[in-house]
N, C-alpha and C positions, 0 to 999 in steps of 0.2 A: 501663267500663274506664278507668283513669286513664292519661293521656298523660304520659310521662316527658319532661322537658325536658333535653336532652343538654348536658353541659358541653363547651365547645369549647376544648381546650388542645392543645399541640403533639403530645402522645401520641395523643389522639383523632383529630386531623387525619391523623396518620400511618396510623392504622388504617383510616380511611375513604377515604384518597386513592387516586387512580389512579397508574399507573406513571410517568406523565409529570410528576408533582409532584416538586419539589425539597425535600428535607427535611434538617434537622439538629436537634439537641436543643433549640435555642433559636430556630430559624428554619424557616419553612415558606413555600414559594412554589409557585404553581400558576396556570394560566390557565383552570381549569375551575371554575365556580361550584358544581357538584354535589359537588365534593370537600369543601365546607364543611359542607353540611347533609345530604348523602346522602339526599335525598328527605324528610327530616323537616321539620316545620312550623316548629320554633323551636329555638334553642340559646342558652345563656348563655356569652358569651365569657370566656375566661381569658387572652386574648392581646391584644396591640395589633394591630388589624386595619386594613389599608389595601387598598381595592379601587379600582384605577385603570381607568376605562373608556376604551378606545381606539377602540371602534366600537359603534354601536347604542345601546340603552337597557337599563338594569337598574332594576327596582323592588324595594324591600325595606322592611322596617320595622325601625327601631332604637328600642328603649324605647317601643314602641307608637305611634310616629309614622312616617308614610309619607314616603319619600324616593325621588327619581328621579335616577339617574345618566345623564348623556349624555356624548358624546365629550369627552375631556380633563377630565372631572370626577374628583375624587379623594374617596372617602368614607373616613372614619376612624371606627372603632369602638374605644372604650377598653375595657380590661378590665372585666368585670362589666356588659357591655351585652347586653341581650336582642335577638336577631336573629330577626325573623319570616320567614315564607315568602318566598323569593326568586323573582321572575319576571323573565324576560328576553326581549328581542326575538330573533327567529330569527337575526339577523346579529350578535349581540353578540360582542365581544371584550374581555377584561379581563386585567389582571395583578393578582395577589393576593399580598400579602406579610403574614405574621404573625410577630410577635416575641413571645417568651414573656414572661409577666408578671414573672418573676424577672429576666430580662435587662433589661427596661425599668426595673424598680425600682432596679437597680444603676446604670443610666445617669442616673436622675433624682434620686438621693438627695443630690447635691451642687449641684443647680441651683435657684436661687431662683425663676427665672421660668418654669420648665417647668410648674409646677402652675397658674400663671395661663393658660398655653397650653392645658393640659388642660381647665380650666374653660371656656375659649372653645370648644374642640372639642366638649365635651359639648353645648353650645347650638347650635353651627354645624358639624355633622359633614361637610359637603360643601364642598370648595374647588375652584374652577375654575382649572386651571393655565394660566398664560400661556406664551408661547413659550420664554422663558429657563428658567422652572420646569419646563416639560415636558421640555426637552432634558436638564436636570440630573437629573431624576427617572428618565428612561429610561436615562441613562448609568449611574447606580448600579444599576438593575435588571439591566442587561446584564452589568455587572461581577460582581454577586453570582451571577447564573445561571451565568456562565462558570466562576467559581471552584468552585461546588458540583459541577459535572461533573468537575472535576479531582481525582478520588479518589486518584490516585497521588502528589499533591503532599504531602510530609510536613508542610508548614506550612499546609495547607488550612484547618484550623479556626481558627488564629490570624489568617489573612488575612480569613476571613469575619467573625470577631469584630470586627476593626477596620473593615472595610467597612460592616458593619451599624451599628456605633456612629456612623460618619461620616454614613451615610445618615439615621439617626434625628435626629442633631444638625442636619443641613442642613434637614430637614423642620420641626423645632421652630423653627429660626431664621426660616424662611419664615412660619410661623404667628405668630411673635413680632412681626413687622412690624405685625400687626393688633391685637396685644394689649398690647404693652409700650411704655411711655412712654420718650422719649429718655434720661431720667436713669436708667432701669432697664436700659438696653441693655447695660451691661457685666456680665460674669459676677461674681456675688457668692455667697459661702457662704450656705446656708440659715440664717436666724436662728430663734430659738426659736418665735415665733408661727407662722412658715411650717411649721416641722417639726411642731408640734402639729396644725395644720390638715391637713397631709398624712396624719398618723396617723389623725386623725378621719375623713377621707374614705375611707381604706382600710378602716377598721373598719365604717363605715357601709355601703359597697357590698358588702362580704363578708357582712354580716349578713342581707341580702336582706329587709329590712323587718320582721323578727320583733320587734325591740325599738324602741320609739317614744318613749322618754323621754330627756331630757337627762341625768338622774341615772344612767341605765345606762352611758352612754358616759363620763361624768365618772368613774365608779367604775373603769372599765377602765383609765384612765390615772392614777388616783389624784389627780385634781384636784377642786376644788369645782365644782358646776354653774355657779355665778356666774362663776368664772374662765374655764372652758371656753367659756361663752357669749360672754364679752367677747372672747376671742381669735378665735373663729370670725367674729364680727361685724367685728373689726378687719381680718382678712385677706380675707374674702370679700364683705363688705358685705351679708351676708344673715344672718338669725337662724339659730342652730343648729337650733332646732325646725322652722323652715321647711325646711331641708335634710333633716332626719330624716323629716318627713312627705312631702316630694316623693319621696324614695327609696322609702319604704314604698308610696306610691300607685302608682309605676311598677311595682313588683313585683306588687302586687295586680291592677292592670290586666292585666298579662301573664298571670297565672293565670286571670283571668276570660275572657280572649279565646282562650288557646291550650291550656288544659288541660280535661280532661273531668271534673275534680273537681266534686263538688257544692258549693254555697255553704257548707254546714256544714263540709265537708272543708277548704275554703280557709280558713275562719275558724280552724279548729283548727291548720292549718299555720302561720298567722301569730300563733298563741298568743293569740287573743282568748278571753276567758273564756266567752263564749257568742255565738251567731249574731246576737242582737239588738245587742250592742255593735259587732260587726263591721259590721252594716248601717248603724248610726248613724255610724260612722267613715267609711265609704265615701260616704254621702250628704252628710256635712259637707264632704268634699273634692271630690266629683265632682258633687254636686247631684242624684244619683239613687241608688236602692238598687242593691245588687250584681246582683239579678235584672234590673232595668231596664237597667242598663249592658250586661249580657251579651246581652240580647235585641236591643238596638239597635246593637251594635257587632260584627256578625259579620265574619270575615275575607273580603274580596271581592277577586277577581282582576280586573285590567284585561283586558277582552275582547280587546284588541289584542295581549296578551302570551301567551306560552306557558309551561307548566310546564317546569322543567328535567328532562332525562332522569335516571332513577335506576338505569339498568342499562347 
C-alpha cells in the first residue's frame, strides 16, 4: 500500500491541530509537535516553519538529513521542505510558528538579500539564539500569541499582519549578519538577475524533481538555456544543472526512504522512461542503486527518545 506524503499548509495545520493552537489564514502557532505531523512519518511543507526549542531535545529530518534541536536552538524549514518523523525527549518544550508561503512571498519580493538568507538557511537550518536574540524572539512570540487571543479587537488581523511582518524581518536581519557583506547591508530593490534566480528556485522546488533539464526551465521563462545558466551561476555561484539535480535527488531520496512505492512506481512518478534509466541516474548521483540505497537507509529512532503521542 502506497504511503501518501501529506502537504503541510496553513489549512492542513488547522485541520490537524489541537484546540490550544493559535490559527489565522496566514499564521499558525502551537507548542505541540504532534499538531504538525499528527502521527504521520513525513510531510512536505508549504509554509515557512520555525521551531524554537525552550527545553529538552527534538530530533527530526529535513530533506533527508538528521538534525537535533536543544535548548535555545531555532530550526527553520523553508517552503517545499520534506520533514521526516519527529522524535522528542519526554521533557521537551517548543514554540512553533508557521507563516504561509503566500505571505512570505509577498514579504520577500522586494528584498534583494532575503534570497541569499534563504540559501544560507537551506544549508544551515539551525541557529542557536544568544541572549539578545532569545529575548527579542520571545517578545515577538508573546505579542503575537496575545493578539491572536483578542478576537474582539476589530483591528486584530491588521495588527497581526504587521507584527508577523516585523517578526519575519527581524529574523532575516539576524540571519543576514551571517550571509550579507557590509556593502550589501542596505535595502536595495531586486535587480533582474536576482528576480530570475528567485523565479527559477520557486519553479525548481515546486516541480519536485520531475524535470531535470535546463531546457525545460528555460522554456518556462522564455529564456535561452545559455542565458538562464549564466544568470543562475552569477547569482548563486553554482551551476543551474547542479541545483536541478540536487533538488531531484533530495525528492528521490525522500521517496525511497518514506514511501511504500516500488522502485518502478517511483521511477514512473519522476517521469523516467524506464526503471533502468532511473537506476542509472540514482547510482550516478548517490553511488548506489535505488534498491541498495533503500535497504541501507531505513529510518531509525534514537532509543533515548520517544514517539510523539497521536491521540
